[in-house]
C-alpha positions in Angstrom: -140.8 283.5 -157.9 -138.6 280.5 -158.0 -134.8 280.8 -158.3 -133.5 279.1 -161.3 -130.3 277.2 -160.6 -127.5 275.9 -162.7 -125.2 273.2 -161.0 -121.7 272.9 -162.3 -119.4 269.9 -161.0 -117.5 267.4 -162.9 -118.4 264.6 -160.4 -121.7 263.0 -161.2 -122.4 261.8 -157.5 -121.8 265.6 -156.5 -124.3 266.9 -158.9 -126.9 264.4 -157.8 -126.4 265.1 -154.2 -126.6 269.0 -154.8 -129.8 268.6 -156.8 -131.2 266.4 -153.8 -130.4 269.3 -151.5 -131.9 271.9 -153.7 -135.1 269.8 -154.1 -135.7 270.2 -150.3 -136.8 273.8 -150.9 -139.6 274.9 -153.4 -137.8 278.2 -153.8 -135.1 276.6 -155.9 -135.5 275.1 -159.4 -132.7 273.3 -161.1 -132.7 274.2 -164.7 -129.4 272.6 -165.8 -126.5 270.5 -164.7 -123.2 270.7 -166.4 -119.6 269.3 -165.8 -117.1 271.9 -166.8 -116.7 275.6 -166.8 -116.9 276.0 -170.6 -120.2 274.2 -170.4 -121.3 276.6 -167.7 -120.6 279.6 -169.8 -122.5 278.2 -172.7 -125.5 277.2 -170.7 -125.7 280.6 -168.9 -125.7 282.4 -172.2 -128.6 280.4 -173.5 -130.8 279.9 -170.4 -129.9 282.9 -168.1 -130.1 281.1 -164.6 -130.5 283.3 -161.5 -128.0 281.3 -159.5 -125.0 279.2 -160.3 -123.4 276.6 -157.9 -119.9 276.4 -159.2 -117.2 273.7 -158.4 -113.8 275.3 -157.9 -111.6 272.2 -159.0 -112.6 271.0 -162.5 -110.5 269.7 -165.5 -110.1 272.1 -168.4 -111.7 275.5 -167.4 -111.9 275.6 -163.6 -114.7 277.3 -161.6 -112.5 280.3 -161.1 -111.9 281.3 -164.6 -115.5 280.3 -165.7 -117.0 282.7 -162.8 -114.8 285.5 -164.0 -116.0 285.0 -167.7 -119.7 284.6 -166.6 -119.6 287.6 -164.4 -118.1 289.8 -167.1 -120.9 289.0 -169.5 -123.7 288.4 -167.0 -123.1 290.5 -163.8 -126.6 289.8 -162.6 -126.1 286.1 -161.9 -125.3 285.1 -158.4 -122.5 282.6 -158.2 -121.7 280.5 -155.1 -118.6 278.3 -155.2 -118.8 274.7 -154.1 -115.7 273.3 -152.6 -114.3 270.3 -150.4 -112.1 272.7 -148.5 -112.0 276.2 -147.1 -108.8 277.0 -148.8 -108.5 280.9 -148.3 -106.6 281.4 -151.3 -109.2 279.9 -153.7 -112.2 281.4 -151.8 -110.5 285.0 -151.8 -109.8 284.5 -155.6 -113.3 283.4 -156.2 -114.6 286.7 -154.4 -112.3 288.8 -156.6 -113.8 287.3 -159.7 -117.2 288.0 -158.7 -118.6 285.1 -156.7 -121.1 286.0 -153.9 -120.0 283.3 -151.5 -119.0 279.6 -151.1 -120.4 276.6 -149.5 -118.3 273.4 -148.2 -119.6 270.1 -149.6 -119.6 268.5 -146.1 -122.0 271.1 -144.6 -125.5 270.0 -143.6 -128.3 270.3 -146.1 -130.3 272.6 -144.0 -127.1 274.9 -144.0 -126.9 274.9 -147.6 -130.6 275.9 -147.9 -130.3 278.7 -145.3 -127.2 280.1 -146.8 -128.4 279.9 -150.4 -131.6 281.9 -149.4 -129.5 284.5 -147.8 -127.6 284.8 -151.1 -130.6 285.1 -153.1 -131.9 287.8 -150.7 -128.4 289.6 -150.8 -127.9 289.3 -147.1 -125.3 286.5 -146.6 -122.6 287.5 -144.1 -119.0 286.9 -144.7 -117.0 284.5 -142.4 -114.6 286.2 -140.1 -111.7 284.3 -141.6 -112.6 285.7 -145.1 -113.2 289.1 -143.8 -109.6 289.3 -142.5 -108.1 287.7 -145.6 -109.8 290.6 -147.4 -108.3 293.1 -145.1 -104.8 291.7 -145.8 -105.4 292.1 -149.4 -106.8 295.6 -149.6 -104.9 298.2 -151.6 -105.8 301.0 -149.2 -106.7 303.1 -152.3 -110.3 303.9 -151.6 -110.9 307.7 -151.0 -112.1 308.5 -147.4 -114.3 311.3 -148.9 -116.9 308.7 -150.0 -117.4 307.5 -146.5 -118.0 311.0 -145.3 -120.9 311.2 -147.8 -122.7 308.6 -145.6 -125.2 309.4 -142.9 -124.5 308.4 -139.4 -127.1 305.7 -139.7 -125.6 304.4 -143.0 -122.1 304.3 -141.5 -123.7 302.3 -138.5 -125.1 299.8 -141.0 -122.0 299.5 -142.8 -120.1 298.6 -139.7 -122.6 295.9 -138.9 -122.3 294.4 -142.3 -118.7 294.2 -141.9 -119.3 292.5 -138.5 -121.0 289.8 -140.5 -124.7 290.6 -139.5 -127.7 289.7 -141.6 -130.4 292.3 -142.5 -132.6 291.1 -139.8 -129.9 291.1 -137.1 -129.0 294.6 -138.2 -132.5 295.7 -137.9 -132.8 294.2 -134.3 -129.5 295.7 -133.2 -130.5 299.1 -134.5 -134.1 298.8 -133.7 -135.3 299.5 -137.3 -137.2 297.4 -139.7 -135.6 294.8 -142.0 -137.2 296.8 -145.0 -135.6 300.0 -143.7 -132.1 298.2 -143.5 -132.5 297.0 -147.1 -133.2 300.6 -148.3 -130.2 302.0 -146.3 -128.0 299.3 -148.0 -129.3 300.2 -151.5 -128.2 303.9 -150.8 -124.9 302.8 -149.4 -124.0 300.7 -152.4 -124.9 303.5 -154.7 -122.8 306.2 -152.8 -119.9 304.0 -152.5 -120.2 302.6 -156.0 -119.8 299.0 -154.9 -121.9 296.0 -155.9 -122.4 293.6 -153.0 -121.6 292.9 -149.3 -118.2 291.5 -150.0 -117.1 294.9 -151.4 -118.9 296.8 -148.6 -117.0 294.7 -146.0 -113.7 295.3 -147.9 -114.4 299.1 -147.8 -115.4 299.1 -144.2 -112.0 297.4 -143.2 -110.1 299.7 -145.5 -111.7 302.9 -143.7 -111.0 301.4 -140.2 -114.8 301.1 -139.3 -114.0 297.6 -138.1 -110.7 297.6 -136.1 -109.5 293.9 -136.3 -109.8 290.7 -134.4 -110.9 292.4 -131.1 -113.8 294.1 -132.8 -116.1 291.0 -132.6 -116.4 290.1 -136.4 -119.2 287.6 -136.5 -119.3 284.9 -139.2 -120.7 281.4 -139.6 -118.4 280.1 -136.8 -119.1 282.9 -134.5 -122.7 282.1 -134.9 -122.2 278.5 -133.9 -120.2 279.4 -130.8 -123.1 281.7 -129.7 -126.0 279.7 -130.5 
């Protein structure tokens, strides 16, 4: 099945460029382009896209406010923020409001496609920078008893998610199938009552399952350095 995409950006050239990138992969079908947060909310209510590419900085209602409104009404929608800079404050705020991830506008089209595929498959890793910003922001209020309800294998997988590994990489590391990893993740999400990998990473950091910068958190930049 195709992934139905809404593109939200106040600049016409940016909207055109994003549509051209998405046209490179048959999985993605652009069903609409709008230029404001308010239009994005209205379009989503009428056409129910699967994925929204949302610019952060827009006049009127910005992408952060629109993301929060959309996720409250349509929690199933996956939202990826589109930005010209990796400003940690805005990116962390976007994740708090329900976004699944972000893309920089200057990245190569092939990187966009690979990342969006991982978002759709719910296996996109966090960058190490965002992971540590999440760690700084945690309230340390999560109960440790929930972690004790995980099996040893589930705790291993949770730690790998926090280290920025994809489902395929986790399977290779633990010598299990990718399908088995996905099933374990479903169980982990249900047990911990969280919704996505962002929240899982935050939980793992809260519980000390990843010990800090020396623990080898691996994100996009870590991949580039080791490839």
